[in-house]
PAZAPA-4460 file (N, C-alpha, C; in steps of 0.05 Angstrom, whole numbers, plus 32768, in hexadecimal, padded with zeros to 4 digits):
% residues 294
    n_x    n_y    n_z   ca_x   ca_y   ca_z    c_x    c_y    c_z   seq   type   mol
   8014   7FEB   8006   7FFE   8002   7FFE   8009   8018   7FFA     1      M     A
   7FFF   8029   7FF2   800E   8046   7FF9   7FF4   805E   7FFB     2      A     A
   8004   8073   8002   7FE5   808F   8002   7FF4   809D   7FE3     3      I     A
   7FDC   80A7   7FD8   7FDA   80AF   7FC1   7FE1   80AF   7FAD     4      F     A
   7FF9   8098   7FAF   8010   8090   7F97   8012   807B   7F90     5      L     A
   8010   8067   7F82   800C   8050   7F86   8024   803E   7F6B     6      T     A
   8022   8033   7F64   8031   8025   7F4C   8018   801A   7F34     7      A     A
   8000   8018   7F3B   7FEC   8020   7F20   7FF5   8045   7F1C     8      D     A
   7FF8   8059   7F2A   7FFA   8071   7F24   8002   8072   7F04     9      S     A
   7FF1   8083   7EF6   7FFC   808B   7EDB   8002   80AD   7EDC    10      K     A
   801E   80B2   7ED8   801D   80C9   7EDA   8022   80D5   7EC3    11      V     A
   8019   80F4   7EC4   8026   8107   7EB1   8038   8120   7EB1    12      I     A
   8044   812F   7EA4   804E   8144   7EB1   804F   8158   7E9A    13      V     A
   8041   8174   7EA6   803D   8188   7EAA   8059   818E   7E95    14      Q     A
   8061   8199   7E86   807B   81A9   7E84   808D   8195   7E7C    15      G     A
   8088   817E   7E7A   809E   8163   7E78   80B5   8171   7E5C    16      M     A
   80AE   817B   7E4B   80BF   8182   7E38   80D5   81A0   7E41    17      T     A
   80CD   819F   7E53   80E2   81BE   7E5C   80FD   81A8   7E70    18      G     A
   810B   81BE   7E77   8129   81B2   7E7E   8123   81A0   7E96    19      S     A
   811B   81A9   7EAE   8119   81A3   7ECD   80FB   8186   7EBD    20      E     A
   80EA   818E   7EAF   80D9   8175   7EA5   80E9   815C   7E9E    21      G     A
   80F7   8168   7E8D   810C   814E   7E82   811B   8144   7E92    22      M     A
   8125   8149   7EA9   813C   8147   7EB4   8134   8135   7ED6    23      K     A
   8116   8137   7ED8   8104   812D   7EEF   80F2   8115   7EE6    24      H     A
   80E8   8115   7EC7   80E0   8105   7EC0   80F3   80EA   7EBC    25      T     A
   810B   80F1   7EB1   8116   80DE   7EAD   8122   80D2   7EC8    26      T     A
   8123   80DD   7ED6   8119   80D3   7EFC   810C   80C5   7F05    27      R     A
   80EE   80D3   7EF6   80DF   80B9   7F02   80DA   80A1   7EEE    28      M     A
   80DF   80A3   7EE1   80DE   808C   7EC4   80F4   807B   7ECE    29      L     A
   810C   8080   7ED8   811F   8073   7EE1   8120   8060   7EFB    30      A     A
   8108   8068   7F0F   8100   8063   7F27   80EC   804E   7F1F    31      S     A
   80DD   8054   7F08   80CB   803F   7F0C   80AB   804F   7EFF    32      G     A
   80AE   8065   7F05   8090   8071   7EFB   8082   8069   7EE3    33      T     A
   8071   806C   7EE7   8059   8060   7EC5   8056   807E   7EBE    34      Q     A
   806C   808F   7EB5   806C   80A5   7EA7   8065   80A1   7E87    35      V     A
   803A   80A6   7E8E   8037   80A6   7E74   8034   80BA   7E56    36      V     A
   803E   80D6   7E5E   8036   80EE   7E4E   803F   8109   7E5A    37      G     A
   804B   8115   7E4D   804E   812E   7E58   803B   814C   7E47    38      G     A
   8035   8160   7E4C   801F   8170   7E40   8029   8187   7E3C    39      V     A
   8033   8190   7E29   8034   81AC   7E18   8027   81B8   7E01    40      N     A
   8012   81C6   7E06   8006   81CE   7DEC   8019   81CD   7DCB    41      P     A
   802D   81E1   7DE2   8036   81E0   7DB9   804B   81C8   7DB5    42      R     A
   8053   81B1   7DC3   8059   8190   7DC1   804F   8186   7DB2    43      K     A
   802C   818B   7DB3   8017   8171   7DBC   8021   8165   7D9C    44      A     A
   801F   8146   7D9A   8024   8136   7D8B   8043   812A   7D8A    45      G     A
   8054   813E   7D95   806E   8132   7D91   8074   8116   7DAE    46      Q     A
   8086   8108   7D9F   808E   80F5   7DBB   80A5   8100   7DB9    47      V     A
   80B1   80F3   7DD9   80C4   80FC   7DE6   80DD   80E2   7DE3    48      V     A
   80F5   80E1   7DE2   80FD   80CC   7DE8   810F   80CA   7E0B    49      D     A
   810E   80B4   7E16   811D   80C3   7E3B   8131   8094   7E26    50      F     A
   813B   8094   7E40   8150   807F   7E3B   813C   8069   7E41    51      P     A
   8148   804C   7E3E   8145   8036   7E3C   812B   8035   7E22    52      N     A
   8132   8043   7E0F   8117   8042   7DFB   810A   8044   7E00    53      D     A
   8103   805A   7E15   80EA   806F   7E1C   80D9   807D   7E0A    54      T     A
   80C3   8079   7DFF   80BE   8096   7DF8   80A2   809B   7E01    55      Q     A
   809F   80B5   7E0B   807E   80C5   7E15   807B   80D3   7E0E    56      V     A
   805F   80D2   7DFE   804D   80E6   7DF1   804A   80FD   7DFC    57      P     A
   8042   8115   7DEC   8043   8130   7DF8   802B   8130   7DEC    58      V     A
   8015   813A   7DFD   7FFE   8146   7DF8   7FF5   8160   7DF5    59      F     A
   7FDC   8169   7DF7   7FD8   8186   7DF8   7FD3   8191   7DFF    60      G     A
   7FC5   8183   7E13   7FB2   8189   7E2D   7FB5   816D   7E44    61      S     A
   7FAC   8172   7E5A   7FAC   8168   7E71   7F93   8154   7E6C    62      V     A
   7F79   815D   7E5E   7F65   814B   7E5D   7F68   8139   7E48    63      A     A
   7F7F   8138   7E2F   7F87   812D   7E12   7F94   8117   7E28    64      E     A
   7FA8   811A   7E36   7FBD   8107   7E48   7FAE   80F7   7E53    65      A     A
   7F96   8102   7E62   7F8B   80EB   7E72   7F77   80DF   7E62    66      M     A
   7F63   80E4   7E4C   7F57   80D7   7E3D   7F6C   80B7   7E2B    67      K     A
   7F7B   80CD   7E22   7F94   80B4   7E11   7FA7   80A6   7E23    68      E     A
   7FA3   80A7   7E3E   7FB8   8093   7E53   7FAC   808D   7E64    69      T     A
   7F94   8096   7E6E   7F91   8093   7E8A   7F9B   8092   7EA2    70      G     A
   7FAD   80B1   7E9D   7FBC   80BC   7EB3   7FAC   80C9   7EC4    71      A     A
   7FAF   80C0   7EE2   7FAA   80CD   7EFD   7FAD   80D3   7F0A    72      D     A
   7FCE   80E6   7EFF   7FE0   80F2   7F11   7FF0   8103   7EFB    73      V     A
   7FF9   811D   7F06   8003   812D   7EF8   8018   8146   7F0B    74      S     A
   802B   8146   7EFA   8040   8152   7F0D   8050   8166   7EF5    75      V     A
   804B   8182   7F04   8043   8198   7EFF   8064   81A3   7EF8    76      L     A
   8078   81A4   7EE8   8095   81B3   7EED   8088   81CB   7EDB    77      F     A
   8079   81DA   7EE2   8074   81F5   7ECD   8073   8213   7ED7    78      V     A
   8082   8221   7ECB   808E   823E   7ED1   8082   824C   7EF3    79      P     A
   807D   8262   7EFB   8069   8265   7F0E   8059   826F   7F09    80      P     A
   8065   8286   7EE8   804B   8294   7ED7   8036   8287   7ED4    81      A     A
   8039   826F   7EC9   8024   825D   7EC2   801C   8246   7ED5    82      F     A
   8020   823F   7EED   8015   8233   7EF5   8001   8229   7F02    83      A     A
   7FEE   8242   7EFF   7FD4   8245   7F0D   7FCE   823E   7EFB    84      K     A
   7FC3   8245   7EDF   7FB3   8239   7EC7   7FB7   8218   7EC7    85      D     A
   7FD9   8211   7EC9   7FDF   81FA   7EC4   7FD7   81E9   7EDA    86      A     A
   7FCF   81F3   7EF1   7FBE   81E0   7F03   7FA5   81DD   7F05    87      V     A
   7F96   81F7   7F02   7F7D   81EF   7EEC   7F72   81E1   7EDA    88      V     A
   7F82   81E6   7ECE   7F7F   81D4   7EB3   7F7B   81A9   7EB8    89      E     A
   7F8A   81B9   7ECF   7F8F   8192   7ED4   7F7A   8187   7EEC    90      A     A
   7F6D   81A0   7EF3   7F5E   819E   7F01   7F3C   8199   7EF6    91      V     A
   7F39   81A5   7EE1   7F23   81A0   7ECC   7F2A   818E   7EC1    92      D     A
   7F38   8181   7EBE   7F3D   8165   7EB3   7F37   8155   7EC0    93      A     A
   7F32   8155   7ED8   7F27   8142   7EF0   7F47   8131   7EFB    94      G     A
   7F62   8139   7EF0   7F6A   8127   7F00   7F76   8125   7F1D    95      I     A
   7F7A   810B   7F23   7F6D   8109   7F43   7F8E   810E   7F52    96      G     A
   7F9F   811C   7F4C   7FB6   8120   7F5E   7FC7   8137   7F47    97      L     A
   7FCD   8144   7F59   7FD9   8164   7F45   7FF1   8167   7F5A    98      A     A
   8010   815A   7F4C   8027   816B   7F60   8037   817E   7F56    99      V     A
   802D   819B   7F64   8039   81AA   7F5B   8057   81B3   7F69   100      V     A
   806A   81B1   7F55   808A   81AB   7F5D   8092   81D0   7F55   101      I     A
   8088   81E1   7F53   808F   81FC   7F3F   8097   8206   7F59   102      T     A
   80A0   8214   7F5F   80A2   822C   7F7A   80AA   8244   7F74   103      E     A
   80A1   8256   7F82   8095   8272   7F7A   8086   8274   7F6A   104      G     A
   8071   826C   7F72   805D   8272   7F69   804E   8284   7F7B   105      I     A
   8040   8298   7F6F   8039   82AB   7F80   8016   829D   7F98   106      A     A
   8017   82A1   7FA9   800E   828F   7FC6   7FEE   82A9   7FB7   107      V     A
   7FE3   82C2   7FA7   7FD3   82C4   7FA0   7FC8   82A4   7F8B   108      R     A
   7FD8   82A8   7F74   7FCF   828E   7F6B   7FCE   8272   7F7F   109      D     A
   7FE4   826E   7F88   7FD0   8250   7F97   7FC4   824D   7FA0   110      T     A
   7FB1   8268   7FAC   7F95   8270   7FC0   7F8B   825C   7FAC   111      A     A
   7F8B   826D   7F8C   7F70   826F   7F86   7F74   8254   7F75   112      E     A
   7F88   823D   7F6E   7F89   822C   7F5F   7F80   8213   7F79   113      F     A
   7F88   8219   7F92   7F7C   8209   7FA8   7F65   820D   7FAB   114      Y     A
   7F59   8224   7FB0   7F34   8228   7FA3   7F26   821A   7F9E   115      N     A
   7F32   821F   7F7A   7F20   8216   7F70   7F24   81F2   7F6A   116      Y     A
   7F36   81E2   7F75   7F3E   81C5   7F73   7F29   81BA   7F85   117      S     A
   7F18   81D4   7F9E   7F13   81CC   7FAD   7EF5   81BD   7FA5   118      L     A
   7EE9   819F   7FB4   7ED7   8195   7FA1   7ED2   8189   7F95   119      G     A
   7EE7   818B   7F79   7EED   8183   7F62   7EF8   8165   7F5B   120      K     A
   7F07   8159   7F75   7F0A   8140   7F75   7F2B   813C   7F70   121      G     A
   7F3C   814C   7F69   7F5B   8155   7F6A   7F68   815C   7F81   122      T     A
   7F77   8146   7F85   7F8D   8152   7FA3   7FA8   815D   7F98   123      R     A
   7FAD   8177   7FA3   7FBE   8182   7F99   7FE0   817F   7FAD   124      I     A
   7FF1   817C   7FAF   8005   817A   7FB6   801A   8191   7FB2   125      I     A
   8020   819D   7FC5   8034   81B9   7FBD   8025   81CB   7FC1   126      G     A
   802E   81E8   7FAC   8048   81E8   7FA6   8061   81E5   7FAD   127      P     A
   807A   81E9   7FAC   8093   81EA   7FAE   8099   81D6   7FC0   128      N     A
   808F   81BB   7FB1   8097   81A5   7FB8   80AA   8194   7FB0   129      C     A
   80B6   817E   7FBB   80BD   816A   7FB5   80A8   8156   7FA6   130      P     A
   8092   814E   7FAF   8084   8140   7FA0   807B   8126   7FB7   131      G     A
   807B   8110   7FA1   8078   80F4   7FBC   8088   80DC   7FAD   132      L     A
   8085   80C6   7FC0   8090   80B3   7FB0   8087   809A   7FCA   133      I     A
   8083   8090   7FBF   8076   8070   7FC4   8092   8056   7FBC   134      S     A
   80A6   805D   7FCB   80C0   804D   7FC9   80B7   8030   7FBE   135      P     A
   80CB   802E   7F9B   80C2   8015   7F93   80A1   800E   7F89   136      G     A
   8098   8025   7F84   8077   8025   7F7B   8072   803D   7F65   137      K     A
   807C   804C   7F6C   8079   8074   7F5B   8088   808A   7F66   138      S     A
   8090   8099   7F4F   809B   80B6   7F6A   8097   80C5   7F51   139      N     A
   808C   80D7   7F61   8075   80EF   7F4B   8082   8105   7F5B   140      A     A
   8099   810F   7F51   80A0   812B   7F56   80C4   8126   7F4E   141      G     A
   80CE   8132   7F6B   80ED   8137   7F5D   8107   8127   7F79   142      I     A
   80F9   8114   7F85   80FC   80FC   7FA0   810B   80F7   7F91   143      I     A
   8128   80F7   7FA1   813C   80DC   7F95   8135   80C2   7F98   144      P     A
   8132   80B0   7F83   8121   8094   7F8E   8130   8080   7F97   145      A     A
   814F   8085   7F98   8169   8076   7F9F   8167   8070   7FB7   146      N     A
   815C   808A   7FD1   816B   8096   7FED   815B   8079   7FFF   147      I     A
   814E   806A   7FF9   813A   805F   8008   812B   8049   7FF4   148      S     A
   8122   8037   8006   8112   8025   7FF5   80EC   801F   800C   149      G     A
   80E4   800F   7FF8   80C0   8009   8005   80C5   7FFE   8022   150      P     A
   80B8   8008   803A   80B8   7FFC   804B   8099   8006   8054   151      G     A
   8097   800E   807D   807F   8012   808C   807E   8029   808F   152      R     A
   8095   8036   8088   8099   805B   8093   8088   806E   8080   153      I     A
   8073   8084   808C   8069   8093   8081   8075   80A5   808E   154      G     A
   8074   80BA   807A   808D   80D7   807B   8075   80F2   806A   155      L     A
   8076   8108   8083   8072   8117   806E   8078   812C   807B   156      V     A
   8086   8144   8063   809F   815D   806A   8094   8172   8060   157      S     A
   8094   8189   8069   808E   81A3   805B   80B1   81A3   8047   158      K     A
   80C6   819B   804F   80DA   81A6   8045   80ED   8187   802F   159      S     A
   80EE   818E   8023   80FF   8183   8006   810E   8173   801B   160      G     A
   812B   8180   801D   8143   817C   802A   813D   8162   803E   161      T     A
   812A   8169   804F   812E   8157   8064   8117   8144   805A   162      L     A
   8105   813F   8047   8103   812C   8041   8114   8116   803D   163      T     A
   812B   811B   8027   813C   8107   8017   814B   8104   8033   164      Y     A
   8153   8117   8047   8165   810C   805E   814F   80F4   806D   165      Q     A
   813B   8102   806C   812C   80E5   8087   812B   80D0   807A   166      M     A
   8121   80D4   8062   8123   80B6   8052   8142   80A0   8050   167      M     A
   8158   80B7   804E   816E   80AE   8057   8176   809C   8069   168      Y     A
   8179   80A7   8084   817E   80A8   809D   816D   8087   80A1   169      E     A
   8146   8088   8098   8142   8072   809C   8143   8056   8083   170      L     A
   8153   8054   807B   8156   8051   805A   814F   802F   805E   171      K     A
   8154   801D   8078   8158   800A   8084   8143   7FFB   8089   172      D     A
   812A   8015   8090   8114   8010   8092   80FF   8013   807D   173      F     A
   8104   802A   806A   80EF   802A   8057   80DB   8039   805B   174      G     A
   80C9   8041   8049   80B8   8055   8048   809A   8049   8036   175      F     A
   8087   8043   8041   8070   8041   802F   8069   8065   801F   176      S     A
   806E   8072   8022   8066   8087   8015   8078   80A6   8021   177      T     A
   8084   80B9   801A   8089   80CE   802B   807D   80E3   8012   178      A     A
   8072   80FD   8022   806B   8109   800F   807B   8126   8017   179      V     A
   8085   8139   8007   8093   8155   8007   8077   8164   8005   180      G     A
   8067   8174   801B   8052   817F   800D   805A   819D   8008   181      I     A
   8074   81A0   800A   807D   81BF   8010   8070   81D5   8020   182      G     A
   8086   81E9   801F   8086   81FF   803A   807A   821F   802F   183      G     A
   806F   8221   801A   8063   8231   800E   8045   8238   8025   184      D     A
   8038   8255   802E   802C   8260   803D   8010   824E   8034   185      P     A
   7FFE   8245   801E   7FF7   823E   8013   7FFE   8221   800E   186      I     A
   7FF5   820A   800E   7FFB   81F5   8004   7FE1   81E8   8001   187      I     A
   7FE4   81CF   7FEB   7FC5   81B5   7FEB   7FCB   81B0   7FFF   188      G     A
   7FD1   818A   7FFD   7FD3   8177   8015   7FE1   8188   8029   189      T     A
   7FD6   817C   8040   7FE9   8185   8058   7FF4   816B   806A   190      T     A
   8000   8173   807F   8007   8161   8097   7FEC   8155   8096   191      H     A
   7FD2   815E   80A2   7FBD   814B   80AC   7FB0   813C   809B   192      I     A
   7FB8   8142   807A   7FAB   8136   8068   7FC0   811A   8067   193      D     A
   7FD3   811F   806C   7FEB   8104   8069   7FEA   80FB   8078   194      C     A
   7FDE   80FF   8091   7FE1   80F5   80AB   7FCD   80EA   80AD   195      L     A
   7FB0   80EE   80AC   7F9A   80E2   80A3   7FA1   80C7   8085   196      E     A
   7FAA   80C8   8080   7FB0   80B8   806C   7FBB   809E   8072   197      A     A
   7FD8   80AC   807C   7FE7   8093   808A   7FD5   8086   809F   198      F     A
   7FCC   808E   80AF   7FBB   8081   80C6   7FAC   8069   80BB   199      E     A
   7FA1   806B   80A3   7F8E   8059   8092   7F97   804E   808C   200      N     A
   7FB9   804D   8080   7FC2   803E   806A   7FC9   8023   807C   201      D     A
   7FCB   8006   8079   7FCE   7FF4   808C   7FE5   7FEC   8089   202      P     A
   7FF5   7FF5   8070   8013   7FF0   8071   8029   8009   807A   203      E     A
   801D   8018   8087   802D   802C   8093   8029   802E   80B2   204      T     A
   803C   8027   80C2   803E   801F   80DB   804E   803E   80ED   205      D     A
   8055   8049   80E6   805F   8060   80F3   8067   8074   80DE   206      A     A
   805E   808E   80EB   8069   80AC   80E0   806F   80BA   80E2   207      I     A
   8084   80C7   80CB   8098   80D0   80CD   808A   80F6   80CD   208      V     A
   8081   810D   80E1   8081   8127   80CF   8098   8135   80CE   209      M     A
   8091   8149   80C2   80AE   8154   80C0   809F   8175   80B5   210      I     A
   80A4   8188   80D4   80A1   81A9   80D0   80AD   81B7   80CC   211      G     A
   80AD   81CD   80CC   80BA   81E5   80CC   80A3   8201   80DF   212      E     A
   80B5   8211   80DE   80AD   8228   80EB   8099   8239   80DE   213      I     A
   808A   824D   80E5   8076   8258   80D5   805F   8250   80D6   214      G     A
   8046   8260   80DF   8027   8258   80D7   8021   8245   80EE   215      G     A
   8002   8237   80F0   8002   8221   8105   7FFF   8208   80F6   216      D     A
   8009   81FC   80E2   8000   81E4   80D2   8010   81CF   80E5   217      A     A
   8020   81D4   80F7   802B   81BD   8107   8011   81BC   8124   218      E     A
   800E   81DA   8129   8001   81D6   813F   7FEA   81C7   8138   219      E     A
   7FDB   81C8   8128   7FC6   81BC   811B   7FC5   819F   8119   220      R     A
   7FD8   8191   8115   7FEB   8179   810F   7FE7   8169   8128   221      A     A
   7FF3   817E   8135   7FF7   8171   814F   7FD5   816D   815D   222      A     A
   7FBD   817B   8158   7FA7   817C   8163   7F98   815F   8156   223      A     A
   7F9E   815D   8140   7F99   8142   812C   7FA2   8129   8139   224      Y     A
   7FBC   812B   8140   7FC3   8114   8147   7FBB   810F   8166   225      I     A
   7FB9   811F   816C   7FB0   8116   8192   7F95   8108   818B   226      E     A
   7F89   8116   8176   7F66   810E   8176   7F61   80F7   816B   227      E     A
   7F6E   80F1   814D   7F69   80E0   813B   7F85   80C9   8134   228      H     A
   7F9D   80CD   8138   7FB5   80BE   813B   7FB5   80A2   8145   229      V     A
   7FB5   8091   8139   7FC0   8077   814F   7FE2   806A   8158   230      T     A
   7FEC   8073   8138   7FFF   806C   8131   801A   807F   813D   231      K     A
   8028   8074   8145   8045   8084   814F   804D   8091   8137   232      P     A
   8056   80AC   813D   805F   80C4   8132   806F   80D0   8140   233      V     A
   8085   80D8   8131   809A   80E4   8139   80A1   8101   8125   234      V     A
   80AD   8112   8130   80A7   8131   8124   80C1   8138   812A   235      G     A
   80C8   814A   8115   80DB   8163   8113   80CD   8180   810E   236      Y     A
   80DA   8197   8115   80D1   81AD   8112   80F1   81B9   810A   237      V     A
   80F6   81C6   80EC   8108   81D1   80E8   8109   81ED   80EB   238      A     A
   811E   81F3   80F7   811E   8223   80FC   8118   8226   8117   239      G     A
   8131   8217   812F   812E   8218   8145   8143   8231   8145   240      F     A
   8150   823B   8136   8163   8251   8136   815D   826C   811C   241      T     A
   8140   825C   811B   8146   8277   8102   8139   8291   8111   242      A     A
   8145   82AA   810C   813F   82BD   8120   811B   82CE   8117   243      P     A
   8115   82DC   8120   80F9   82E0   8122   80F4   82F2   810E   244      E     A
   80DE   82F6   80F7   80D1   830B   80E5   80ED   830B   80CE   245      G     A
   80FA   82EA   80CF   80FF   82E5   80B2   8101   82D3   809F   246      K     A
   80F3   82D9   8086   80ED   82BD   807F   8107   82AD   8078   247      T     A
   80FD   8290   8081   8116   827B   8076   8115   8264   806E   248      M     A
   811A   8273   8050   8115   8252   803B   8100   8257   8032   249      G     A
   80EE   8247   8040   80D2   8245   802F   80C5   825D   803C   250      H     A
   80AA   826F   802A   80A8   8287   8022   8092   8280   8041   251      A     A
   8088   8267   8049   8074   825F   8064   8085   8265   8079   252      G     A
   80A2   8267   8078   80B3   8264   8094   80BB   8276   809E   253      A     A
   80A4   8288   80B2   80B0   82A9   80BD   80A0   82A2   80D5   254      I     A
   80B3   82AA   80E9   80A6   82A9   8102   809E   82C1   8108   255      V     A
   8084   82CE   8116   806D   82E2   8122   806F   82E4   813E   256      S     A
   8080   82F7   814C   807E   82F7   816C   8088   82D3   817E   257      G     A
   8072   82D1   8185   8074   82AC   8193   8069   8296   8172   258      S     A
   805C   82A6   8162   8045   829A   8152   805F   8284   8145   259      S     A
   8058   8272   813A   8063   8265   8128   8083   8256   8127   260      G     A
   808A   8257   814C   80A4   8255   814E   80AA   8232   8150   261      T     A
   80C4   8226   8148   80C5   8209   814C   80C1   8208   816C   262      A     A
   80CF   8205   8182   80BF   820C   819D   80A5   81FD   81A3   263      Q     A
   809E   821C   8197   8077   8219   819E   8074   81F9   8188   264      A     A
   8075   81F8   816C   8067   81DE   8163   807B   81C6   816C   265      K     A
   808C   81CB   8179   8099   81B7   818F   808E   81A9   8198   266      K     A
   807C   81B7   81A8   806F   81B8   81CD   8058   81AF   81C4   267      E     A
   804A   81BC   81A9   802F   81B1   81A6   8031   818F   819C   268      A     A
   8046   818F   8188   8045   8170   8189   8055   8159   819E   269      L     A
   8061   8160   81AF   8065   814F   81C3   804C   8153   81E3   270      E     A
   803B   8165   81DD   8021   8160   81E7   800E   8147   81DD   271      A     A
   800C   8149   81C2   8001   8136   81BA   8006   811A   81BA   272      A     A
   8022   8120   81CD   8029   80FC   81C5   8046   80FC   81A9   273      G     A
   8049   810A   81A2   805C   8104   818F   807C   810D   8195   274      V     A
   8090   80F3   8190   80A8   80F9   819C   80B8   8110   8188   275      K     A
   80C3   811E   818F   80C9   8135   8174   80EC   813A   817F   276      V     A
   80FF   8136   8168   811C   8130   816E   8119   8155   815E   277      G     A
   8138   8159   8176   8149   816E   8176   8153   8175   8157   278      K     A
   8154   815D   8147   816F   8166   8131   815C   8147   811B   279      T     A
   8162   814A   8101   814D   813C   80E9   8162   8116   80FF   280      P     A
   8179   811C   8103   8188   80F9   8102   8172   80F1   811E   281      S     A
   816E   80FD   8133   8168   80FF   8144   8149   80F7   8147   282      E     A
   8135   8103   8139   8129   80FF   8130   8120   80D9   811D   283      T     A
   8136   80D7   810F   8136   80C0   8108   8140   80A7   8116   284      A     A
   814A   80B2   8124   8156   809F   813E   813D   8091   8151   285      A     A
   812A   80AA   8158   810A   80A6   8162   80FE   8094   8153   286      L     A
   80F6   8096   813A   80F2   8083   8126   80FE   806B   8123   287      M     A
   8113   8066   812D   812C   804E   812F   811F   8041   8144   288      R     A
   8118   8049   8158   8116   8039   8172   80F2   802A   8168   289      E     A
   80E2   803B   8162   80C5   803C   8159   80C9   8023   814A   290      I     A
   80CF   8019   812E   80D5   8010   8129   80E4   7FED   812B   291      M     A
   80F6   7FF3   8137   810E   7FDA   8143   80F3   7FD4   8154   292      Q     A
   80E3   7FD3   8164   80D1   7FC6   8178   80BD   7FBB   816A   293      D     A
   80AE   7FBE   814F   80A1   7FB9   8144   80A5   7F9D   812F   294      R     A
***
């Protein structure tokens, strides 16, 4: 099992023929992902050659790609100025999962396409995220496929690089699915969405949750864990040394007064029974203890 992304997922890539799209489509194919098409209205009808004699057709629209291939996932490598229209197109076509890798999208654009998606059956992951991977099954985004294998840990993270580090440190146990949700002020899929899915996944035994300073997503996730999650959860909050009032890395990572501090988030999580590491490596060690007892 896995959440959101399985071996049966059929993936199209909006922006596949651009440099980033080509690079990461090559990597997704190499990891076994069923990439069944690209979308670029200016190159519709072309076929793109990839290594190992793999050819991927390019379609003029998401709707056409879905009709011809049965695709249910789209990964978007579309420049920020065009990202909103690309997501809206995917939503209108009825795609089940839209993974928005693009960073630098205007917050207003994200708010508009996220609100547009509500009630229309499309789950959005991102923007400004590394995507998600169900090791050994499928990889939708830019997460390196060779840093960890399949296993029974679920991972949800605001940070791409901390996603990679945690997967590497726990590679001997492996992961059901790792989801990088992105660190912008407005995102589609949240910590809580992933926690709910992992709780309901019979092949996920324990969950790692990585947050960071800014906003109240981690506090809300802590309240959700206390009420609804029965599986063990360990956490890490990035940004203990961040100066007040300065945006750190992600657009959403900014502390104002006592709101959004790493310490406040750590305390909320610990109050909900989550073991919180002081460093990523300590967090991995906490998960290792849990998994060794299973």
